[in-house]
C-alpha positions as CSV (number, residue, x, y, z in Angstrom):
1,X,-71.5,17.9,-53.4
2,X,-72.5,14.2,-54.2
3,X,-73.2,14.5,-57.8
4,X,-70.1,12.2,-58.9
5,X,-71.0,9.7,-56.3
6,X,-74.6,9.6,-57.3
7,X,-73.7,9.2,-61.1
8,X,-71.3,6.5,-60.7
9,X,-73.4,4.4,-58.2
10,X,-76.0,4.4,-61.2
11,X,-73.5,3.8,-63.9
12,X,-74.5,6.9,-65.6
13,X,-71.8,8.7,-67.9
14,X,-71.4,12.5,-67.7
15,X,-72.3,13.0,-71.2
16,X,-75.8,11.5,-70.5
17,X,-76.3,14.0,-67.7
18,X,-75.0,16.8,-69.7
19,X,-77.5,15.8,-72.5
20,X,-80.4,15.7,-70.0
21,X,-79.4,19.2,-68.9
22,X,-78.9,20.4,-72.2
23,X,-75.3,21.3,-71.5
24,X,-71.8,20.5,-72.5
25,X,-70.2,17.4,-70.8
26,X,-67.3,19.8,-69.9
27,X,-69.7,21.9,-68.1
28,X,-71.1,19.1,-66.2
29,X,-67.6,18.0,-65.2
30,X,-67.0,21.3,-63.8
31,X,-70.2,20.9,-61.7
32,X,-68.9,17.7,-60.3
33,X,-65.3,19.1,-59.6
34,X,-66.8,22.4,-57.9
35,X,-65.0,24.3,-60.5
36,X,-68.3,26.0,-61.5
37,X,-71.4,26.4,-59.4
38,X,-74.5,24.3,-60.1
39,X,-77.4,26.5,-61.2
40,X,-80.6,25.9,-59.0
41,X,-82.7,24.8,-62.1
42,X,-80.0,22.2,-62.8
43,X,-79.8,21.0,-59.2
44,X,-83.7,20.8,-59.1
45,X,-83.6,18.6,-62.4
46,X,-80.8,16.5,-61.2
47,X,-82.9,15.8,-57.9
48,X,-85.8,14.8,-60.0
49,X,-83.6,12.8,-62.4
50,X,-82.1,11.0,-59.4
51,X,-85.2,10.7,-57.3
52,X,-83.5,12.2,-54.2
53,X,-83.6,15.4,-52.7
54,X,-81.6,18.6,-53.4
55,X,-80.3,18.5,-49.6
56,X,-78.8,15.0,-50.3
57,X,-77.0,16.1,-53.5
58,X,-75.6,19.1,-51.5
59,X,-74.7,17.0,-48.6
60,X,-76.8,18.5,-46.0
61,X,-78.5,15.1,-45.2
62,X,-77.6,11.5,-45.7
63,X,-81.2,10.5,-46.3
64,X,-81.6,9.6,-49.9
65,X,-85.4,9.7,-50.0
66,X,-86.9,12.5,-51.8
67,X,-89.3,15.0,-50.2
68,X,-93.2,14.6,-51.0
69,X,-93.9,16.5,-54.1
70,X,-96.0,19.6,-54.0
71,X,-99.5,19.2,-54.8
72,X,-100.5,21.3,-57.8
């Protein structure tokens, strides 16, 4: 996963993202290191926060641009 890379590129602290996700900083750290699986809802939230796709975060593509949003 690219969580650490994306976060560091934007100079964001783990604690800020943990607060955004309403989790502890240690939990977020475990997502970055792969010691804990990232829940789908957190993955979606991070894709929105970083304005990218879940595929980019999961390293399934190198294209940073997000997909068009679903019309509601």
